[in-house]
ChimeraX commands (.cxc) that place a marker at each C-alpha (Angstrom):
marker #1 position -0.25,-0.06,0.31 radius 0.5
marker #1 position 0.74,3.40,0.34 radius 0.5
marker #1 position 2.53,5.58,3.12 radius 0.5
marker #1 position -0.72,6.16,5.85 radius 0.5
marker #1 position -0.38,2.26,6.19 radius 0.5
marker #1 position 3.78,2.98,7.36 radius 0.5
marker #1 position 1.98,4.21,10.69 radius 0.5
marker #1 position 0.68,2.46,13.21 radius 0.5
marker #1 position -2.65,1.16,13.59 radius 0.5
marker #1 position -3.31,1.82,9.69 radius 0.5
marker #1 position -4.35,-1.09,7.80 radius 0.5
marker #1 position -5.00,-1.92,4.41 radius 0.5
marker #1 position -9.02,-0.72,4.93 radius 0.5
marker #1 position -8.20,2.05,6.87 radius 0.5
marker #1 position -5.74,2.95,4.52 radius 0.5
marker #1 position -7.89,3.46,1.48 radius 0.5
marker #1 position -10.68,5.44,3.44 radius 0.5
marker #1 position -8.40,7.75,4.02 radius 0.5
marker #1 position -7.57,8.23,1.14 radius 0.5
marker #1 position -11.45,7.90,-0.25 radius 0.5
marker #1 position -11.46,11.60,1.60 radius 0.5
marker #1 position -8.63,13.00,0.25 radius 0.5
marker #1 position -5.92,12.39,3.09 radius 0.5
marker #1 position -2.72,10.52,1.24 radius 0.5
marker #1 position -0.01,11.71,3.19 radius 0.5
marker #1 position 1.27,11.65,6.29 radius 0.5
marker #1 position 1.56,15.28,6.06 radius 0.5
marker #1 position -2.01,15.53,5.68 radius 0.5
marker #1 position -3.55,13.17,7.81 radius 0.5
marker #1 position -1.43,15.37,10.78 radius 0.5
marker #1 position -2.66,18.64,9.44 radius 0.5
marker #1 position -6.11,17.64,9.18 radius 0.5
marker #1 position -6.13,15.85,12.92 radius 0.5
marker #1 position -7.61,13.15,13.91 radius 0.5
marker #1 position -11.19,13.94,14.89 radius 0.5
marker #1 position -11.93,15.46,11.59 radius 0.5
marker #1 position -10.32,12.56,9.61 radius 0.5
marker #1 position -12.84,10.31,11.54 radius 0.5
marker #1 position -15.41,12.92,10.77 radius 0.5
marker #1 position -14.70,12.37,6.80 radius 0.5
marker #1 position -14.53,8.63,7.08 radius 0.5
marker #1 position -17.23,8.58,8.74 radius 0.5
marker #1 position -19.76,10.64,6.22 radius 0.5
marker #1 position -18.78,7.62,3.83 radius 0.5
marker #1 position -19.09,4.58,6.30 radius 0.5
marker #1 position -20.93,5.13,9.50 radius 0.5
marker #1 position -19.86,1.91,11.03 radius 0.5
marker #1 position -16.91,4.33,11.52 radius 0.5
marker #1 position -16.19,3.39,15.45 radius 0.5
marker #1 position -14.37,4.66,18.35 radius 0.5
marker #1 position -11.46,2.22,17.35 radius 0.5
marker #1 position -11.06,3.74,14.50 radius 0.5
marker #1 position -11.11,7.26,15.55 radius 0.5
marker #1 position -8.45,6.13,18.01 radius 0.5
marker #1 position -5.93,4.21,15.63 radius 0.5
marker #1 position -6.12,7.20,13.73 radius 0.5
marker #1 position -4.94,9.62,16.64 radius 0.5
marker #1 position -2.33,6.75,17.65 radius 0.5
marker #1 position -1.41,6.55,13.65 radius 0.5
marker #1 position -0.87,10.50,14.04 radius 0.5
marker #1 position 1.21,10.27,17.24 radius 0.5
marker #1 position 2.94,7.59,16.30 radius 0.5
marker #1 position 1.90,4.89,18.74 radius 0.5
marker #1 position -0.28,1.92,18.71 radius 0.5
marker #1 position -3.75,3.12,19.86 radius 0.5
marker #1 position -4.27,0.86,23.21 radius 0.5
marker #1 position -1.49,2.87,24.62 radius 0.5
marker #1 position -2.93,6.99,23.87 radius 0.5
marker #1 position -2.99,8.26,27.54 radius 0.5
marker #1 position -6.15,8.53,29.54 radius 0.5
marker #1 position -6.94,11.56,28.79 radius 0.5
marker #1 position -6.67,11.45,25.19 radius 0.5
marker #1 position -9.33,8.42,25.06 radius 0.5
marker #1 position -11.45,10.39,27.25 radius 0.5
marker #1 position -11.21,13.32,25.11 radius 0.5
marker #1 position -12.28,10.84,22.22 radius 0.5
marker #1 position -14.75,9.45,23.22 radius 0.5
marker #1 position -16.79,12.76,24.33 radius 0.5
marker #1 position -16.09,13.99,21.00 radius 0.5
marker #1 position -17.55,10.39,19.15 radius 0.5
marker #1 position -20.53,10.96,21.66 radius 0.5
marker #1 position -21.15,13.70,20.46 radius 0.5
marker #1 position -21.05,12.63,17.26 radius 0.5
marker #1 position -22.30,9.78,17.20 radius 0.5
marker link #1:1,2 radius 0.2
marker link #1:2,3 radius 0.2
marker link #1:3,4 radius 0.2
marker link #1:4,5 radius 0.2
marker link #1:5,6 radius 0.2
marker link #1:6,7 radius 0.2
marker link #1:7,8 radius 0.2
marker link #1:8,9 radius 0.2
marker link #1:9,10 radius 0.2
marker link #1:10,11 radius 0.2
marker link #1:11,12 radius 0.2
marker link #1:12,13 radius 0.2
marker link #1:13,14 radius 0.2
marker link #1:14,15 radius 0.2
marker link #1:15,16 radius 0.2
marker link #1:16,17 radius 0.2
marker link #1:17,18 radius 0.2
marker link #1:18,19 radius 0.2
marker link #1:19,20 radius 0.2
marker link #1:20,21 radius 0.2
marker link #1:21,22 radius 0.2
marker link #1:22,23 radius 0.2
marker link #1:23,24 radius 0.2
marker link #1:24,25 radius 0.2
marker link #1:25,26 radius 0.2
marker link #1:26,27 radius 0.2
marker link #1:27,28 radius 0.2
marker link #1:28,29 radius 0.2
marker link #1:29,30 radius 0.2
marker link #1:30,31 radius 0.2
marker link #1:31,32 radius 0.2
marker link #1:32,33 radius 0.2
marker link #1:33,34 radius 0.2
marker link #1:34,35 radius 0.2
marker link #1:35,36 radius 0.2
marker link #1:36,37 radius 0.2
marker link #1:37,38 radius 0.2
marker link #1:38,39 radius 0.2
marker link #1:39,40 radius 0.2
marker link #1:40,41 radius 0.2
marker link #1:41,42 radius 0.2
marker link #1:42,43 radius 0.2
marker link #1:43,44 radius 0.2
marker link #1:44,45 radius 0.2
marker link #1:45,46 radius 0.2
marker link #1:46,47 radius 0.2
marker link #1:47,48 radius 0.2
marker link #1:48,49 radius 0.2
marker link #1:49,50 radius 0.2
marker link #1:50,51 radius 0.2
marker link #1:51,52 radius 0.2
marker link #1:52,53 radius 0.2
marker link #1:53,54 radius 0.2
marker link #1:54,55 radius 0.2
marker link #1:55,56 radius 0.2
marker link #1:56,57 radius 0.2
marker link #1:57,58 radius 0.2
marker link #1:58,59 radius 0.2
marker link #1:59,60 radius 0.2
marker link #1:60,61 radius 0.2
marker link #1:61,62 radius 0.2
marker link #1:62,63 radius 0.2
marker link #1:63,64 radius 0.2
marker link #1:64,65 radius 0.2
marker link #1:65,66 radius 0.2
marker link #1:66,67 radius 0.2
marker link #1:67,68 radius 0.2
marker link #1:68,69 radius 0.2
marker link #1:69,70 radius 0.2
marker link #1:70,71 radius 0.2
marker link #1:71,72 radius 0.2
marker link #1:72,73 radius 0.2
marker link #1:73,74 radius 0.2
marker link #1:74,75 radius 0.2
marker link #1:75,76 radius 0.2
marker link #1:76,77 radius 0.2
marker link #1:77,78 radius 0.2
marker link #1:78,79 radius 0.2
marker link #1:79,80 radius 0.2
marker link #1:80,81 radius 0.2
marker link #1:81,82 radius 0.2
marker link #1:82,83 radius 0.2
marker link #1:83,84 radius 0.2
view
């Protein structure tokens, strides 16, 4: 696959979805941020879950999403709950 799949948490399916919404590079992903990237994916795939949001944030931080701080996880969960 492409450049994005080199990041942690970004598998083939998520990379395809990111490209579909116009995010093709690591720099673009970092600039857009996890919340906006997830919102764009959610617009084309309403099965996008909290884990996908955390995966994107982990990819931006360069870590497995399970290793995100509790503070970040809670912030993402709040965001997810307001949108869903």
